N, C-alpha and C positions, 0 to 999 in steps of 0.2 A: 444333295446334302442340304442346300438352302431350304428346300421344302420341309425337310424334317426339322430343321432348326426353327422354322416358323411355327410348325405344329407344336413344338415344345414351348415356345414363348406364349402362344395364345392362352393356355390355361392360367399362366401367371398374370397376363393382362386382365383376364376375367376376374381373377382373385383380387387384383388391384381395384377393379371397379366395385366389387363387393365391399371391400374395405372402405373405399371412399364414400360409397353410398351409406354404409352403416355409420360412419363418422358424421356425415352431414345430418342424418336423421337424429343421432344422439345430440349433436351440437345444437340443432334447431330446437329440440325439446328442452334442453337445458336452459337456453336463453329465456324461455317463457315461464320457467318454474322457480318457485321459491325454495328455500332449504327444507329438506325432509327432516323428520324427527331426529334420526340418528346423526345427520350431518351437523346438527347444532352442537353435538358433543365431539364428533370426530375431527372437524376442521380446527377448532382451537387446540385440541389435544395434539394433533400433528404439528401445529405451529410451535407448541411448547417443546416438543421433542427436538425439532431441527433448529429452532432459534435459541432455546435456553438449555438444551440437553438435559431436560427434566421430565421424568415419567410419572408425575403425580396425578395426571389426568387419564381417565379411561383405561385403567389397567386390565379390564375384562376383555380387551381385544389386543392382539399383537400390533406392533407399530408400523409395519412396512407400508401398507396402503395409505394410512394417515400421513406418514412422513413424506411419501412421494407426492401426495396431494398438496402438501404444505410447501414444497420446494419453491414454486413460483412466487409464493408470498414473501420470500426473503428479499425479493427485489422491489418490494413496495414499502413505503414508509407507513407502518401500521402502529397503532397504539394497542398494547396488550396489557390487561389488567393485573400486572404483577404486584400492584400496590393494594389490591382488594383482598378482603378476607377470604373470598372464594378461592383465591390462589394461595394465600399465605397460610391460613389456618384450617379451612374446610378440608374434610376428607373426600377426595375425588369430587371436587366442586365443578364438575365438567359442564353441567347445564347452566349454572350461573356464569361461569367464565365464558361459555359460548354466547350467552345473551349479551354480556358486557362487551365482548370482543367484536361481535358483529353489529350490534344495534345500539349500544349505550356507551360507546367510547367518548371520553371527554378530555381531549388533549389540552395542554396548557397553551397560552399565547393566542387564544381565540381562533386556532386553526380548525378546519372542518374535521369531523369525526371520520371513522373508517367507512368506506363504501362497501356495504354488506354484499350487494350484488356483484361487485367486482371481485371481492374475496371468494365468494361462492363459485363464480364462473371459472376463475383461475384454478381453484382447488379441484374442480371437476375435470380439468384437462388430464390429470394423471390417470384417473380411472378409465377415461375414454381411450387413452393410449394403451392401457393394459388390456382393454377389450379388443382392440385392434391386434395386439400381440397374440392374444389367445386365438383369434380367428386365423391368424397366420400359422400358429402351431398346430391347430386342428388340420389345416391343409397339409402341413408337412407330414404328420403322422399318418393321416388318411392316404396320402399319396404313396407312402411306403407300403400300405396294406392293400389298397384297392385300385391304385393307378391314378395318374394325374387328372384324368377327366372325371372319374367318379368321386375323387376327393373334393371336387367342387360342390357335390351334393350336401354333405354335412356342413361344409363351410357356409353354403347358402342358407340352410335351415338355422344355423346358429347366428349368423350375421344379421338375419332379418327376423329373428324371434322377438316379439313384443316384450317378453320378459327380459331378454338380454339387452335390448335397446333401452329399457327402463332402468334397470339396475347397473347397466354398463356406464352410465354417466353420473352416478351418485357416489359421494365419498363414503362408501360403506365397504365392508370386507368381503361381500359375496362374490363379486366378479374376480377379485384378487385371489380368493380361495379356489375358485374354479381354475384359474390360470396356474396357481402354485401346484395344486393336486395333479393337474394334467401334465405339466412338464416333469414333475417328480416321477409320475408313473411312466412317462415316456422314456426317460433316461434310465430308470431302474430296469425296465424290460429290455431296453437296448443293451444294458450291461450284462444281463443274464445270457443273452445270445451272442454277444460280442464282447466278452470280458477283456478289459484293458485298463491300464492305469487311468487313462483319460476319461473313459466312461465311468469308472469308479468314482473319480472326483466329481464329474458332472452330476452323477446320481446323488452324491452327498450334498453338493451345493444346492441342487434343486430341492432336495428334501428340506434343507434349512430354510430356503426361500418359502416353501409351502408352509412351514411351521410359523413363519413370521407374517402370514396373511390372515389366518383364522385358526382358532384353537380346535375346530372340528377336524383340521388336517392331521391331528394326532391319530386319527383312524388309519393313517398310512402305515403306522407302526405294525399293528396286527395284520394289515393287508399285505405288507411286504413279507411278513413272516409266513403268511399263508402261501404266497406265491413261491417263496423259497422251498417250502415243503413239496408243493406240486411239481416244481421244476426239478428238484432232486429226484423225485420218484420217476419223472419222465426220463431224465438222463440215465438213471439206473436201468430202467426198462429198455431204453434205446441201445444201451451197450450190451444187452443180452445176458446179463448176469443171472444165475440161478437164484431162487429165493433164499436158500440157506448158504450156499457156497459164496454168494455175493453179498451177504449181509455186512461183512466187514467193509466191502467197497461202498455200500450204501452209506454207512456211517462216515466213511472218509469223504464222500461227496457232500454229505449233509454238513459236516463240521467245517469243510472248506468254505461253503457258501454262508454258513452262519458267521464265520470269521469276516467274510466280505460284508455281510449285513451290519456287523458291529462297526466296521470301519465307516460304512455309509452313514450310520447313525451318529458316529463320533464327529464326522465332518459336518453333518447337518446341524448338530447341536453346538458345535464350535461356532458356526455362523450365527446361530441364535444368540450365543453368549456374547459374541463381538458386538452385535447390533444393540443388545440390551445394555452392554457395558457402556457404549457411547451415549445412549439415551438416559442413563442414570448417573452420568458423571457429576452433574450439578444438582441432583436430587439428594438433599441432606439425609444422612444416615438415620438420624433420630426421627426425622419426618417420615421416612420410609418405614421404619419400625412401627411407629405409632399408627400410621395409616394401615399397615398390614394387620396389626392387632385389632384395630377397630373394625376393619372390614370382615375379619374372620371371627368376630365375637360370638356369633351364633352358629358357627360351622360345627356340625356333628355334636351338638349339645353344649357347646361353649368351652371355655378354658378348663384345663385340668391342673392338678397340682403335682409337682415333681415328675412330670413326664409320665404320668400313670398310663395314659393311652398307648404309650410306646413300649411299655414293659410287657414282656411275654408272659410273666406270671400274674398279670392283672386279670381278675375275674370280671370282665366287662363284655358287653355285647360287641358284635362285629361292627355295627353301625357306630358305636362309640369309639371304637379303635380308629375309625377314620379321622378322629381328632388329631391323631399323631401327625398326619400330614400338615395340619394347620400349625402345630407346634414346631415342626421342622421348618416350615415356611417362615415363621416369625424369627426363629434363630438365624436362618439364612439372610433375612433382610437386614441384619445388623453386622453381618460379616462382610468386610470390604471386598473380599475376593468372590464370595458366593452371592452377593446381593443382586447382581444382574439376573442370575438364574432364579433367585428368590422372587424377583418381580415377575418373571415369566411364570413361575409356579403359582403365584398369587392369581394371575389371570385364569389359569387352568382351574383352580379351586373355585373361583368366582363363577365360572361357567357351570361347573357341576352343581354349585349351590343354587344358581338361578334355574337351571334345567329341572332340578328336583322340585322347585317351588312353582314351576309353570309360569304362565303369563295370561292375565285376563284378556279374553278375546271373544269376538262375535263370530259365530260359525253356524250356518244353516238355521238361523232364527234363535239361537241359544247363546247365552253369555256364560262363560266358564273359565276358570283358571286350571281346571283339571286336565284339559287337553282331550283330544279325540284320536284314537288310533288310526282312523280312516281319513284324517284331516288332509295329509299330503296327497294321497291318491285322488281324492275328490277335487282338491284345489288344482291339481295338475290337469285333470280332465276338463275342468271348467275354464282354465286360463291358457292352456296350450291350444294353438290354432287347430281347428277341425281337420284340415288337410294333413297337417302334421300328425295328428292322432291316427288318422286313417293309415298313413304310411308306416307309422310305428307299430300299430296293431297288426297290419298285414305282414310286416317283416317278422314280428314276434310269432305269428301263426305259422309262417314258413319255417322258422327255426324249430318250433315245437313239432311240426310235421316231419322234419328231417330226423329229429330225435326219436320219434315214434317209429319211423321206418327202420331205424337202427335196431330197435328192440325186437323187431320181427326176427332178427337173426342174432339172438342174445349172445351166442358164443363169439361172434365177431365184433359185437358192440364195444366190448372192453378194449379190444385191439384197435378199433377205429378211433376210440377216444384218445389213445396215445398218439396215433397217427395224426389226429386233428391238432393236438397240441404242438406237434412238430412244425406245422405251417400256420397255425392260428392261435398261438399262445397270447399274442397281444389282444385279440378279440376276447379270449377267455378271461384275461386279466381285467378287461373293461367290464365284462358281465359280472365278474366277481365283485368288483368295486361297487357297481350299481346296487347289487343285492345287499352288500354290507352297509352302504350309506343309507339306503332306503330303510333297511331294518332298524338302523340306529335312529333315524328320523321318526319313523312310525312309533317307536317305543318311547320317544321323548314327549313329555307334556308341554314342551315349549313350542307352541303352534303360532307363529307370527308371520308366516308368509311363504309362498312358493319359492322365494329367493333362497331359502335354506337348502333346497335340493338342486340349485343351479350347478354345483360342481359335477353332477352326474349327467347333465344335458349334453356336453360334447361327446361323451361315450355313447349315450343313447342314439345320437344322430349318426355317429360313425358305424355303429352296429346295424342301424337301419339301412344305411347305404350299402353295407357289405351284404346283407341278406337280399336286398333288392337286386344287387348286381348278379348274384347267383341265379335269381329268378329270371332276370332278363337274358342271361347268357346260357340258359339251360340247353344242353346239347341233345340233339335228336339224331339217332342213327337211321340213315335212310338206305333201304334195301330195295331190290327189284329192278324193273326195266328203266330205260332212260326216261320215259314219260312219267312213270311213278316218281322217280327221283326229282324230275322237274316240278311236278305238282306239289310234292312234299316240300321242295325248296321254296316255292312260292307261298305255300301255307305257313312255313316257318317265318318267312320275311313279313307276311301280313301279321302274324302273331307278335313278332318283335316290334313292328310299327305300332300295333295296338297298345302293347305294354308301354312303349315310349310315350305315346299320346296320352295315356292315362296318367302316367307320372308327371308329364309336362303340364297337364291340366291342373293337377293337384298343386304343383309348385307355383303356377300362375295364380291360383286361388290364394295360396299362402302369402305371396307377395302383395296381392291386392288387399288382403285383410290388414296387413301391416301398414300399407300406405294410407288406407282409409282411416286407420286408428290414429295415425300420427296427428299431433304430437303427444297424445294421451296414452302413452305406452304403459304406464304403471297401472292405469285403471282398466286395461284391456281384459275383456272376457269374451269367450267365443259364444256361438249361438246357443250352446247347451246351458250357458250361464246367463242367458238373457241379453247378451251383447254388452258392449262397454257402458251403455247408459244404465243398465240394470244389474250389473254384477254385484253391487253392494248388498243386494238382497240375500246373497249367499255367504259372503265373507268380506271383511274389511281389512283394516290395518295396512301393512305394506303391500297387500294385494290390490288395494283400491285407493285408499286415502292415507297418505303419509305426510300431508301438509303441503303438497306440491302446488296447490292451486291458489295460494294467497295472492300472488301477483295478478292472477286473473280476476280475483275479487276486487283488487285495487282498480283494475282497468274498468270493471263493471260499475263500480261506484263513480268513477270519473265520467264515464260515458252517460250515466243516467242522472247526473247532477244531484246525487244523494249528499245531504249535509250531515246526517248523523246515522250511524248504523251500529247495532249491538252485534257482537261477534263472539261465538263460542267456537274457538279454533283449536284444532289438533295439528301439531306439526312443529317444524324447526324454524318457522318464520316468526315475525313479530308484527302483529296488526298495527300497533301504534307507529312503528317505524315507517310503514308503507302508507297508512291512512291518517297519521298524525291526529289532529283534533277531531276528526270525523268518526272515530271509533270509540265504542264503550265496551269494555270486556264484559262478557255475559256468561251466565250458566243457568240451568233450569231452576235452581233454588232461588234465584233472584226474582222470579215471577215474570209477568208480561212486561216487556220494555215499553209497551203502549202507555203504561201508567207514568212513565217518565218522559212522555211525549216523543218517544223514539219510534219512527214509523217502520223501520226495517230490522229484521233479525237474520243473521247468517250463522249457520251451524255446520260444522264439519260432520260428514256422514259417519265417521268413526265414532264421534261422541254421541251422535243421534242413535246409532244402533246399540251402543253400550247402554243408553238410557231406556230404549224401547224393547230390546231383545228379551226373550223369556229367560229367566234365571235358572241355571243348573242347580239341582239340589245341593244345599250347603253354601251357595253363593248369595251374598247379601247386597242390597242396594237401598238407599234411602228413598222413600216415596217422593220427596221434593226434588230428587234428581232425575225423575222419569218424564219430564216435560208433559205432565198431565194437563196443565193449563193450555199448552199448545194443541194437544189432541182434542180439546173441547171446542176450539175455534177453527181448526184446520186439520186436514189429513197430512201428517208430517211427511209422508212419502209423495206428496204432490206439491212441491214448492212452486212458488210463482216464477222463480228464476233459478238458474244454476251458474255458479262460477266454475268454469272448467267442468269436471265431472263430479268432484268430491265435496263441494260446498253448496248446501241448499240455502236459498234466500227466500224469505217470507215477507210479504207486505201485510202489516198488522192492522192498518186502517187507511 
């Protein structure tokens, strides 16, 4: 008995080591990095929610991750710019408030200002803990599906993924969304197969948590609806009802689960309402209304008169009818009971508005705001570690082969599908979500980073492990004499050992890649993408340069005794805060800093690629913003030095 207990404990100990190692890697990277672009807005927004119960900042993202990140800040004596116009009168003055809160605080009485690094590091603790929690949940669900030992496989891949280690320690919504969507899917599937009041409540609460992490979690609504339909059909088939005689039973099953689904949605959005209610308590009603009106000024063609877009008899286009949502939102923002949901709805509409407009980005040598349908597949292939890609691709091929073998016997294929759902409904749900989320992402012109598909990565890794387990444990029927059986058994053992060796070698390669990349996880690119040093040639923004290397630039300036440096920086840091009088803000249009006796120029690669990349048809850029003067004296892609990976440094004379 003791031996079996030890065997049960060992996987948990290994899981603990994975979690500890992941946390150390994230913590170490965080200590060396400045604020990323989005953190400049998210950190002060979260502090505004928990300290002042006011949601005037950053409504385009739900509050949960930002609020959790800000909780440790309540125990610090911080100066928040509530006396500034950026807070009092500006509409969503998140960037200005962020700069003032982190870098420009001016307390009375001659006290020292806020310590930006201390605020940033304490804020990042929350996301890191959420990452650890997600690693734990991946193991829990995978353990139920493929066993306690194989469950370590997807846990390992996720816990040591450079993408996860990068975005797992930033105050952004991506890792939170991955966690929320994962636990919501877990408890929903668990409820379907083990319906109980407790599982119903858990599924509803988990759905609410997911909706509070990122607005893309709204995809769980059609996803759950789809799973309900498939599950009802499976249950109908499983009970052996005839097609016509059992139609009434099918409707009965369907409406029963639709009722459950409505309850889950009701619980989830009640959670959403409660959280938004708390965080809008001190948000003045008139301020919320005016902010909402201003933010939605251009939504679906702008304001209409007398609710024309909402009237059924109005002869207007479908696109114009979308304006009705904005008018309803404005009305809700001034209703004392509905205004929490009005603030939530505002965020959803802002996401739709931004997604439709796209985001100017550099990708494969081109600069465009129109987006590329192949953006996410290409970026995933370039940024996912090659051993991981090999494992995923092989697992996918194995799955396709099993499906093709099924179609050889078409008459039994349909029956096998229902049999498959009986034992693999969770895997089916994971695959369905991956397809849904990737289809949504590919069709969106908002191309700003591989982080946007992070919610699908836990599912991808679990499905990969499941497929490889089937391959490893493939059964061989051995017939014949004793010697034939012995030889066949030895051959099977050798084949099993070879398979295990191959997988082990790929996992060792995977871990080595991660350790050699540390602490530059954000800038990681595999060998297909030229490696971490050269990934910027393919894509930038949060895939490579998000402003994380400003502290490394500060260290370089200090180590090299530089008295003055011109800086064209992209990110959430503040060069003057770190470099004080040694920095001069710069941009291409100001010409060569040499003319002002400045010997050094530092440029964020995101800004550089935006200036040098080929313009997509219809995209405009001023010639003076293209660093033509720099191209005349140097190759911009061959800097004299680099700060971290993302800031190029040039010696001008």
